[in-house]
C-alpha positions as CSV (number, residue, x, y, z in Angstrom):
1,M,173.6,110.3,68.9
2,D,176.4,109.0,71.1
3,R,179.4,108.6,68.8
4,R,181.3,106.0,70.8
5,T,178.1,103.9,71.1
6,E,177.6,104.1,67.4
7,I,181.1,102.9,66.6
8,R,180.8,100.1,69.2
9,D,177.4,98.8,68.0
10,F,178.4,99.0,64.3
11,L,181.6,97.1,64.7
12,T,180.0,94.5,67.0
13,T,177.1,93.8,64.6
14,R,179.5,93.6,61.7
15,R,181.8,91.2,63.6
16,A,178.9,89.0,64.6
17,R,177.8,88.3,61.1
18,V,181.2,87.1,59.7
19,T,182.1,83.5,60.4
20,P,185.8,82.4,60.7
21,E,185.4,80.4,57.5
22,Q,184.0,83.4,55.6
23,A,187.0,85.4,56.8
24,G,189.4,82.8,55.5
25,L,190.6,81.5,58.9
26,T,191.5,77.8,59.3
27,P,188.4,75.9,60.4
28,S,188.8,74.5,63.9
29,P,187.0,71.7,65.7
30,P,183.7,72.6,67.4
31,D,184.6,75.2,70.0
32,R,182.2,75.1,73.0
33,T,183.7,78.4,74.3
34,R,182.6,80.4,71.2
35,R,179.6,82.4,72.4
36,V,178.7,84.0,69.1
37,P,178.7,82.6,65.5
38,G,180.8,85.5,64.3
39,L,184.4,86.5,64.8
40,R,186.1,87.0,68.1
41,R,187.9,90.3,68.7
42,E,191.3,88.6,68.6
43,E,190.4,87.1,65.2
44,V,189.5,90.5,63.8
45,A,192.7,92.0,65.2
46,Q,194.7,89.1,63.6
47,L,193.0,89.7,60.2
48,A,193.5,93.4,60.4
49,G,197.1,93.2,61.6
50,V,196.6,95.2,64.8
51,S,196.9,94.3,68.4
52,V,194.0,92.9,70.3
53,P,194.1,95.7,72.9
54,Y,194.0,98.3,70.1
55,Y,191.0,96.7,68.3
56,T,189.2,96.2,71.6
57,R,189.7,99.9,72.4
58,L,188.4,100.8,69.0
59,E,185.3,98.5,69.3
60,R,184.5,100.2,72.6
61,G,184.2,103.5,70.7
62,D,187.6,105.0,71.4
63,A,188.8,105.9,67.9
64,R,191.7,108.1,68.9
65,G,194.6,107.7,66.5
66,A,192.7,105.4,64.1
67,T,194.3,106.0,60.7
68,D,192.7,105.5,57.3
69,A,195.1,102.5,56.8
70,V,193.9,100.9,60.0
71,L,190.3,101.5,59.2
72,D,190.8,100.0,55.7
73,A,192.3,96.9,57.3
74,I,189.5,96.5,59.7
75,A,187.0,97.0,56.9
76,R,188.6,94.2,54.9
77,A,188.7,91.9,58.0
78,L,185.0,92.5,58.6
79,L,184.1,92.1,54.9
80,L,182.5,95.5,54.7
81,D,181.1,96.7,51.4
82,D,181.8,100.2,50.1
83,E,178.9,101.8,51.9
84,E,179.7,100.1,55.2
85,R,183.3,101.2,54.9
86,A,182.2,104.8,54.2
87,H,179.9,104.6,57.2
88,L,182.8,103.4,59.5
89,F,184.9,106.3,58.3
90,D,182.1,108.7,58.9
91,L,181.6,107.4,62.5
92,V,185.3,107.6,63.3
93,R,185.6,111.1,61.9
94,A,182.6,112.3,63.9
95,A,183.9,110.8,67.1
96,N,187.4,112.3,66.7
97,A,185.9,115.7,65.7
98,A,183.8,115.6,68.9
99,A,186.8,114.8,71.0
100,T,188.9,117.7,69.7
101,G,186.3,120.5,69.7
102,P,182.7,121.6,69.8
103,A,180.2,120.0,67.5
104,G,180.1,121.4,64.0
105,P,176.9,122.7,62.4
106,A,174.5,120.2,61.0
107,R,173.9,120.1,57.2
108,P,170.6,121.7,56.5
109,A,168.6,118.6,55.5
110,R,165.3,120.5,55.7
111,Q,166.3,123.6,53.7
112,P,163.5,125.1,51.5
113,V,163.4,123.9,47.9
114,R,164.5,126.7,45.6
115,P,161.6,128.0,43.4
116,G,163.6,127.4,40.3
117,L,164.3,123.8,41.3
118,R,160.7,123.2,42.3
119,N,159.5,124.5,38.9
120,L,161.9,122.3,37.1
121,V,160.7,119.2,38.8
122,E,157.1,120.1,38.2
123,T,157.6,120.6,34.5
124,I,159.0,117.1,34.0
125,S,156.4,115.1,32.1
126,G,155.8,111.5,31.2
127,I,157.5,110.0,34.3
128,P,157.1,110.5,38.0
129,A,159.7,112.8,39.4
130,Y,160.1,114.1,42.9
131,L,162.6,115.7,45.4
132,R,163.5,114.3,48.8
133,N,166.1,115.0,51.4
134,A,168.3,112.8,53.5
135,H,165.5,112.5,56.1
136,L,163.3,110.9,53.4
137,D,161.0,114.0,53.4
138,L,159.2,114.2,50.1
139,L,159.6,118.0,49.4
140,A,158.2,118.4,45.8
141,G,157.0,116.4,42.9
142,N,155.4,116.6,39.5
143,T,151.8,115.8,39.0
144,L,152.5,112.1,38.2
145,A,154.7,111.6,41.2
146,R,152.1,113.1,43.5
147,A,149.5,110.7,42.0
148,L,151.8,107.7,42.2
149,F,152.8,108.4,45.8
150,A,149.5,110.0,46.9
151,P,149.3,108.0,50.2
152,I,152.6,109.6,51.3
153,F,152.1,113.1,49.9
154,D,148.5,113.2,51.3
155,S,149.6,112.2,54.8
156,P,148.5,114.8,57.4
157,A,152.0,114.9,58.9
158,R,154.2,117.5,57.4
159,P,156.6,117.3,55.7
160,A,155.5,114.1,54.0
161,N,158.1,111.5,55.0
162,A,158.6,108.0,53.5
163,A,159.8,106.4,56.7
164,R,157.1,107.9,58.8
165,F,154.5,106.6,56.3
166,T,156.1,103.2,56.2
167,F,156.2,102.6,60.0
168,L,153.3,104.7,61.3
169,D,150.6,104.7,58.6
170,P,148.4,101.5,58.6
171,A,147.9,102.0,54.8
172,A,151.6,101.3,54.2
173,T,151.4,97.5,54.3
174,A,148.7,97.6,51.6
175,F,150.6,100.2,49.5
176,Y,153.9,98.2,49.7
177,P,153.3,94.5,48.9
178,C,157.0,94.0,49.8
179,W,156.7,96.0,53.0
180,D,159.7,94.4,54.8
181,A,162.1,95.3,52.0
182,V,160.9,98.9,52.0
183,A,161.2,99.1,55.8
184,D,164.7,97.7,55.7
185,Q,165.7,100.2,53.0
186,N,164.2,103.2,54.8
187,V,166.0,102.4,58.1
188,A,169.3,101.7,56.3
189,T,169.1,105.1,54.6
190,L,168.4,106.9,57.9
191,R,171.3,105.0,59.6
192,T,173.6,106.0,56.9
193,E,172.7,109.7,57.3
194,V,173.3,109.5,61.1
195,G,176.9,108.6,60.3
196,R,177.2,111.4,57.8
197,N,175.5,114.1,59.9
198,P,175.5,113.1,63.6
199,H,174.6,116.7,64.8
200,D,171.3,116.9,63.0
201,K,168.7,117.4,65.7
202,A,165.8,117.1,63.3
203,L,167.1,113.7,62.2
204,S,167.5,112.6,65.9
205,D,163.9,113.8,66.5
206,L,162.6,111.7,63.6
207,I,164.4,108.6,64.8
208,G,163.2,109.1,68.3
209,E,159.6,109.4,67.0
210,L,160.0,106.2,64.9
211,S,161.6,104.4,67.8
212,T,158.7,105.3,70.1
213,R,155.7,105.0,67.8
214,G,157.1,102.5,65.2
215,G,157.4,99.8,67.8
216,D,159.6,96.7,67.4
217,A,159.3,96.8,63.7
218,F,161.5,99.9,63.6
219,R,163.6,99.2,66.7
220,R,164.7,95.8,65.5
221,R,165.9,97.2,62.2
222,W,167.6,100.2,63.8
223,A,169.6,97.8,66.1
224,R,171.0,96.0,63.0
225,H,173.1,99.0,62.0
226,D,172.6,98.2,58.3
227,V,173.6,101.0,56.0
228,R,172.8,101.6,52.3
229,H,172.7,104.3,49.7
230,H,169.8,103.5,47.5
231,R,170.7,105.3,44.3
232,A,168.8,102.9,41.9
233,G,166.5,100.0,42.2
234,A,163.1,98.5,41.6
235,K,159.9,98.9,43.6
236,R,156.4,97.4,43.6
237,I,153.3,99.1,44.9
238,H,149.6,98.5,45.1
239,H,148.1,101.8,44.3
240,P,144.6,102.5,45.8
241,L,143.3,103.6,42.4
242,V,145.0,101.6,39.7
243,G,146.2,98.5,41.6
244,D,149.6,96.8,41.2
245,L,152.4,98.7,39.6
246,A,156.1,97.9,39.4
247,F,158.7,100.5,38.4
248,T,162.4,101.2,38.5
249,Y,164.0,104.4,40.0
250,E,167.2,106.4,39.7
251,T,168.4,108.8,42.3
252,T,170.6,111.8,41.5
253,R,172.2,114.1,44.1
254,I,171.4,117.8,43.5
255,T,175.0,119.2,43.6
256,A,173.8,122.8,44.0
257,D,171.7,121.9,47.0
258,D,173.5,119.7,49.5
259,G,171.2,117.1,50.9
260,L,168.6,117.1,48.2
261,Y,168.0,114.2,45.7
262,L,166.0,114.0,42.5
263,I,164.2,110.6,42.0
264,L,163.0,109.6,38.6
265,C,160.7,106.6,38.1
266,A,160.2,104.6,34.9
267,V,158.4,101.6,33.5
268,P,159.2,99.5,30.4
269,P,157.5,101.1,27.3
270,G,154.6,99.1,26.1
271,S,154.4,97.0,29.3
272,R,151.3,96.4,31.4
273,D,152.9,98.7,34.0
274,A,153.2,101.4,31.4
275,E,149.5,101.0,30.7
276,T,148.7,101.3,34.4
277,L,150.9,104.4,34.7
278,D,149.2,105.9,31.7
279,L,145.8,105.3,33.3
280,L,147.0,107.0,36.5
281,A,148.3,109.9,34.5
282,S,145.0,110.3,32.7
283,W,143.1,110.4,36.0
284,S,145.6,112.8,37.6
285,S,145.9,115.3,34.7
286,P,144.3,118.7,35.3
287,Q,140.9,118.8,33.6
288,P,140.2,121.8,31.3
289,T,137.8,124.3,32.8
290,S,134.5,125.2,31.1
291,E,136.0,128.6,30.2
292,T,139.0,126.9,28.5
293,S,136.7,124.5,26.7
294,T,134.5,127.4,25.5
295,R,137.6,129.3,24.1
296,R,138.6,126.2,22.1
297,T,135.3,125.7,20.4
């Protein structure tokens, strides 16, 4: 990933979405010279309290000398949320680090799951629980999670990957009734990781594969430069066995394993979704063998 290009495109897309009125600038008569609906560079510079040449240089990807105070001012001028602000800081740090020395090592986003951690996840009962990494690889899961997300876990590509399934598997549009929202979420998560870990070749390879095989659906979203950390939320699926099911999820970072996340899914007790999940659990539970049944009688 070219760091200067990443900074340029991120700032340009953020600037284009903010109108002068949203930024608190005095409305002016219709300006036929305004080529974009968003802010001009000189307006961002004014709002951030920096010179126009300085902001222009930064937007072209030259982040030399950009202090935290300056980046904070630009983030406020562009109305960035917390995640977008963090992404801007990540991009600038990566660009400055590349300018001062060789690239640092990539964080191991595809490190093996420790047996103890895998066993812990597999022993969680009653709710779907699984592990993923920053690439959206699904690395391990308990029985209920593997049943709930069977179309992803059963994908022939390895490791199973939520973004690859979403954009490359025809079954994804049936599995996700709100496919557009899921696609947006997956791309924003990958874009965030690019800012955090720009030297990750495996991540670059995944994005290259999705750009090539995922067509305009992926490329349009990638060009938006949207970023998000999806730590909690709600999702709706149409499961091939039990039909429609809605659930919430919570994401927890595994502090002992950098880059790994535990996702727990839940449904309201006594709800129709709870009944559907119970039905799925009964179908996916290991059946007793004849030998075990004989010993019990």
